[in-house]
VMD Tcl script that draws the C-alpha trace (Angstrom):
set ca {
  {-0.14 0.13 -0.02}
  {2.72 2.43 0.91}
  {4.46 1.71 -2.53}
  {1.35 2.48 -4.34}
  {0.92 5.70 -2.40}
  {4.44 6.68 -2.94}
  {3.91 6.11 -7.01}
  {0.89 8.29 -6.72}
  {2.51 10.87 -4.93}
  {5.38 10.90 -7.57}
  {2.86 10.85 -10.45}
  {1.22 13.90 -8.89}
  {4.63 15.59 -8.37}
  {5.51 15.11 -11.96}
  {2.31 16.41 -13.11}
  {2.50 19.63 -10.86}
  {5.87 20.35 -12.23}
  {4.78 19.92 -15.88}
  {1.86 22.22 -15.32}
  {4.14 24.85 -13.50}
  {6.76 24.55 -16.38}
  {4.11 25.21 -18.92}
  {2.65 28.01 -16.99}
  {5.78 29.79 -16.73}
  {6.77 29.15 -20.26}
  {9.01 30.48 -21.79}
  {11.46 31.47 -19.17}
  {14.63 31.07 -21.13}
  {15.88 31.85 -24.59}
  {14.61 29.69 -27.71}
  {16.50 28.00 -30.48}
  {15.10 28.22 -33.96}
  {16.36 25.86 -36.50}
  {16.83 26.71 -40.09}
  {17.53 23.86 -42.67}
  {18.85 26.24 -45.32}
  {21.85 28.70 -45.66}
  {22.23 32.03 -44.06}
  {21.10 34.96 -46.38}
  {18.54 32.89 -48.46}
  {14.82 33.60 -48.78}
  {13.91 31.05 -45.98}
  {16.56 32.52 -43.67}
  {15.28 36.16 -44.37}
  {11.82 35.12 -43.49}
  {12.67 33.06 -40.56}
  {14.83 35.87 -38.98}
  {12.10 38.54 -39.62}
  {9.50 36.24 -38.03}
  {11.77 35.50 -34.99}
  {12.24 39.11 -34.41}
  {8.41 39.65 -34.23}
  {7.94 36.57 -32.21}
  {10.32 37.71 -29.70}
  {8.09 40.81 -28.81}
  {5.30 38.17 -28.17}
  {7.18 35.69 -25.99}
  {9.66 38.26 -24.14}
  {12.79 36.03 -24.56}
  {15.58 35.99 -27.21}
  {15.31 33.56 -30.27}
  {18.55 32.43 -31.78}
  {18.45 31.02 -35.43}
  {20.73 28.15 -35.96}
  {21.35 27.27 -39.64}
  {21.79 23.42 -39.80}
  {22.32 22.77 -43.59}
  {23.02 19.85 -45.75}
  {21.52 16.92 -47.56}
  {18.91 19.18 -49.34}
  {17.48 20.29 -46.21}
  {17.16 16.98 -44.58}
  {19.55 17.63 -41.82}
  {18.02 20.60 -40.55}
  {14.55 19.18 -40.84}
  {15.73 16.10 -38.88}
  {17.15 18.23 -36.32}
  {13.80 19.99 -35.45}
  {12.08 16.77 -35.26}
  {14.75 15.06 -33.17}
  {14.94 17.96 -30.63}
  {13.61 17.79 -26.98}
  {9.90 18.49 -27.15}
  {9.92 21.10 -24.49}
  {9.11 24.15 -26.44}
  {12.39 25.59 -26.53}
  {13.45 24.45 -29.88}
  {11.31 24.96 -33.01}
  {12.30 25.41 -36.58}
  {11.01 26.36 -39.99}
  {9.87 23.54 -42.30}
  {9.68 23.93 -46.05}
  {8.23 22.58 -49.14}
  {10.95 20.04 -49.52}
  {9.91 17.99 -46.44}
  {6.98 16.44 -48.58}
  {9.65 15.29 -50.99}
  {11.95 13.46 -48.96}
  {10.12 10.12 -48.15}
  {9.08 9.65 -52.01}
  {12.84 10.23 -52.95}
  {14.05 7.90 -50.15}
  {16.03 10.98 -48.62}
  {14.51 10.61 -45.22}
  {11.70 8.67 -43.35}
  {10.66 11.95 -41.65}
  {7.22 13.47 -42.71}
  {5.18 16.29 -41.59}
  {3.68 13.95 -38.92}
  {6.82 13.89 -37.06}
  {6.23 17.63 -36.16}
  {3.73 19.75 -34.23}
  {2.91 22.26 -36.81}
  {2.46 25.77 -35.52}
  {1.62 28.01 -38.58}
  {2.32 28.52 -42.36}
  {4.13 31.98 -42.75}
  {4.94 32.39 -46.37}
  {4.21 30.99 -49.81}
  {5.78 31.94 -53.18}
  {3.79 30.65 -56.15}
  {5.17 29.28 -59.35}
  {3.95 30.85 -62.72}
  {3.53 29.79 -66.24}
  {6.04 32.06 -67.94}
  {7.09 31.71 -71.51}
  {9.14 33.30 -74.16}
  {7.61 36.35 -75.42}
  {8.42 35.83 -79.15}
  {7.55 32.02 -79.15}
  {4.19 33.02 -77.57}
  {3.65 35.65 -80.24}
  {4.51 33.53 -83.11}
  {2.04 30.69 -81.73}
  {-0.90 32.92 -80.92}
  {-0.47 32.29 -77.13}
  {-1.84 35.21 -75.15}
  {-3.15 33.51 -71.95}
  {-3.37 30.22 -70.10}
  {-6.07 28.84 -72.26}
  {-4.15 29.33 -75.30}
  {-1.10 27.95 -73.82}
  {-2.94 24.76 -72.69}
  {-4.48 24.50 -75.89}
  {-1.16 24.55 -77.66}
  {0.04 21.92 -75.47}
  {-2.69 19.54 -76.05}
  {-2.25 20.15 -79.81}
  {1.37 19.36 -79.38}
  {1.74 16.81 -76.67}
  {5.36 16.55 -75.11}
  {6.70 19.29 -77.53}
  {6.82 22.25 -75.19}
  {10.01 22.21 -73.14}
  {9.51 24.05 -69.74}
  {12.33 24.73 -67.17}
  {12.42 24.51 -63.66}
  {15.44 24.27 -61.22}
  {17.49 21.30 -60.22}
  {16.05 17.73 -60.38}
  {13.53 17.11 -57.58}
  {13.42 20.77 -56.58}
  {10.44 22.74 -56.03}
  {10.22 24.44 -59.37}
  {11.13 21.24 -61.16}
  {8.20 19.44 -59.65}
  {6.08 22.57 -60.24}
  {5.91 21.33 -64.06}
  {4.25 18.17 -62.58}
  {1.56 20.14 -60.82}
  {0.86 21.86 -63.96}
  {0.62 18.80 -66.12}
  {-1.69 17.06 -63.71}
  {-3.98 20.28 -63.12}
  {-4.22 21.13 -66.70}
  {-4.17 17.64 -68.24}
  {-1.35 18.46 -70.53}
  {2.05 16.89 -71.63}
  {5.07 18.91 -71.39}
  {8.78 18.15 -71.03}
  {10.33 19.38 -67.92}
  {13.97 20.39 -68.07}
  {16.09 20.35 -64.90}
  {18.79 22.99 -64.41}
  {21.37 21.92 -61.78}
  {22.35 25.69 -61.40}
  {18.99 26.71 -60.25}
  {16.12 28.82 -61.72}
  {18.41 31.52 -62.83}
  {19.78 29.37 -65.47}
  {16.36 28.18 -66.45}
  {15.02 31.57 -66.72}
  {18.01 32.57 -68.91}
  {17.48 29.71 -71.14}
  {13.87 30.52 -71.64}
  {14.62 34.19 -72.44}
  {17.17 32.96 -75.16}
  {14.50 30.62 -76.80}
  {16.48 27.61 -75.71}
  {13.35 26.34 -74.11}
  {9.71 27.71 -74.44}
  {9.28 28.62 -70.70}
  {9.68 28.04 -67.00}
  {7.60 27.18 -64.07}
  {9.51 29.24 -61.48}
  {8.39 32.24 -59.31}
  {7.54 35.69 -60.40}
  {10.49 37.12 -58.53}
  {12.87 34.95 -60.28}
  {11.48 35.59 -63.75}
  {11.01 39.42 -63.14}
  {13.77 40.83 -64.68}
  {13.40 39.12 -67.98}
  {9.60 39.93 -67.99}
  {10.20 43.59 -67.50}
  {12.66 43.52 -70.38}
  {10.15 41.95 -72.51}
  {11.82 38.67 -73.26}
  {9.42 36.50 -71.25}
  {5.60 37.07 -70.64}
  {3.97 35.55 -67.49}
  {0.70 34.09 -68.44}
  {-0.58 33.26 -65.01}
  {0.35 32.79 -61.48}
  {-0.39 29.59 -59.73}
  {-1.90 31.18 -56.64}
  {-5.21 32.28 -55.09}
  {-4.34 36.00 -55.33}
  {-2.42 38.12 -57.50}
  {1.46 38.78 -56.57}
  {2.14 42.25 -55.34}
  {5.37 42.36 -57.19}
  {3.52 42.44 -60.55}
  {-0.19 43.14 -59.70}
  {-1.22 43.16 -63.60}
  {-0.31 39.63 -63.93}
  {-3.45 37.51 -63.37}
  {-3.82 34.16 -61.59}
  {-4.45 30.97 -63.36}
  {-7.75 30.70 -61.22}
  {-8.95 33.95 -62.59}
  {-8.63 32.63 -66.01}
  {-10.79 29.59 -65.36}
  {-8.02 27.05 -64.29}
  {-7.62 25.80 -60.79}
  {-3.72 25.56 -60.84}
  {-2.39 26.22 -57.39}
  {1.41 25.58 -56.57}
  {3.89 27.20 -54.40}
  {6.82 26.73 -52.21}
  {6.03 27.13 -48.57}
  {7.73 28.16 -45.38}
  {6.10 27.59 -41.85}
  {7.01 26.99 -38.27}
  {6.96 23.74 -36.36}
  {7.76 22.20 -33.06}
  {9.05 18.76 -32.51}
  {6.29 16.09 -31.89}
  {4.93 15.75 -28.44}
  {5.25 19.22 -26.81}
  {2.96 19.97 -23.87}
  {-0.51 21.22 -25.01}
  {-0.28 24.46 -23.20}
  {3.36 25.03 -24.61}
  {1.72 24.61 -27.96}
  {-0.96 26.87 -27.53}
  {1.20 29.66 -26.16}
  {3.33 29.27 -29.21}
  {0.36 29.16 -31.51}
  {-1.08 32.41 -30.10}
  {2.39 34.03 -30.33}
  {2.65 33.18 -33.95}
  {-0.74 34.45 -34.69}
  {0.14 37.80 -33.20}
  {3.81 37.89 -34.81}
  {2.35 37.58 -38.10}
  {0.47 40.88 -37.70}
  {3.48 42.59 -36.36}
  {3.98 45.97 -38.51}
  {7.65 45.66 -38.64}
  {7.45 41.95 -39.82}
  {4.82 43.00 -42.64}
  {7.08 45.67 -43.78}
  {10.21 43.54 -43.76}
  {8.38 40.80 -45.80}
  {7.02 43.44 -48.39}
  {10.60 44.63 -48.91}
  {11.73 41.15 -49.41}
  {9.04 40.71 -52.05}
  {7.78 37.68 -49.96}
  {4.10 37.26 -49.58}
  {2.53 36.45 -45.99}
  {0.31 33.42 -46.36}
  {-0.67 32.67 -42.73}
  {-2.36 29.42 -41.84}
  {-3.01 28.48 -38.12}
  {-1.93 25.23 -36.67}
  {-4.94 23.39 -37.73}
  {-5.02 24.65 -41.29}
  {-1.17 24.34 -41.79}
  {-1.75 20.57 -40.69}
  {-4.21 20.04 -43.30}
  {-2.33 21.86 -45.96}
  {0.75 19.56 -44.98}
  {-1.23 16.43 -45.19}
  {-2.55 17.28 -48.58}
  {1.10 18.12 -49.73}
  {2.18 14.79 -48.89}
  {-0.41 13.40 -51.34}
  {0.20 16.07 -54.03}
  {4.10 16.17 -54.28}
  {4.59 12.59 -55.04}
  {1.85 12.73 -57.64}
  {3.64 15.63 -59.39}
  {7.03 13.73 -59.03}
  {5.43 10.92 -60.97}
  {4.27 13.28 -63.74}
  {7.81 14.70 -64.21}
  {9.57 11.14 -64.09}
  {11.15 11.49 -60.67}
  {9.58 8.40 -59.17}
  {7.23 5.67 -60.42}
  {3.69 5.39 -59.75}
  {2.61 2.99 -57.05}
  {0.61 0.16 -58.14}
}
mol new
graphics top color blue
foreach p $ca { graphics top sphere $p radius 0.5 }
foreach p [lrange $ca 0 end-1] q [lrange $ca 1 end] { graphics top cylinder $p $q radius 0.2 }
display resetview
């Protein structure tokens, strides 16, 4: 009997300590892991968000860039961290690609999502002269041309298996067309240059990456794969506006390792919701040309779950993996 009472008292003490800890959270500095390099788009977005988050939590947040293996090292470091609320990180589009490419067994289910912060949508951007020569003026005429000439149109992305390479698979699946995706190991800039020089017909990269050649008149953007127009070039319509439900974007969000205390998660979620509206953060994101595309924890979890289905399907279309039987 004494042993049972002792165990009960220990359990009560542990529970009381956990409640006290969550009530005081956070009472020390927090670490934010970034799977990508310093100075890049993800790094800029994370640091700006952490600055806003510090105001809400009242502690210092230190960014730790743990790079390598196409982002796998950093993503796994977040998932493997102690689930005490003092380590979180930014998870990106690439997380949905690791399992189908046999790069990692980790998926979104190994995290407690906090919120989505940012998206950067792909576009259907083509060589201006090629478009004019073939009567292509919008998404509808582009799709009609592709259907009349299956497999003929060459579109560039970035390196094989990357976000803008897989974008071509999304485009093919959503529009029911057959195009040839060309991977560029040097990244999106090389693909955009090739399209401007008429080596290929177009690209499926973001508006920001194609912007200079669009402004010079070498390329024309037929549509943005997003729900809203991009503030960088507000005159460019979305694909949806033109009657085609083609939505695809790279994404950046925040997540804790799986298993954090519920009260800790709720405090972090509330802090994230407030940070996303911080005027300085909003101004910084605008200066970076990055769209704020907030989803709360529940909405972000649903988004990540769907991405785990859509990304492999797009990979099949661009020949990266084989369809499951």
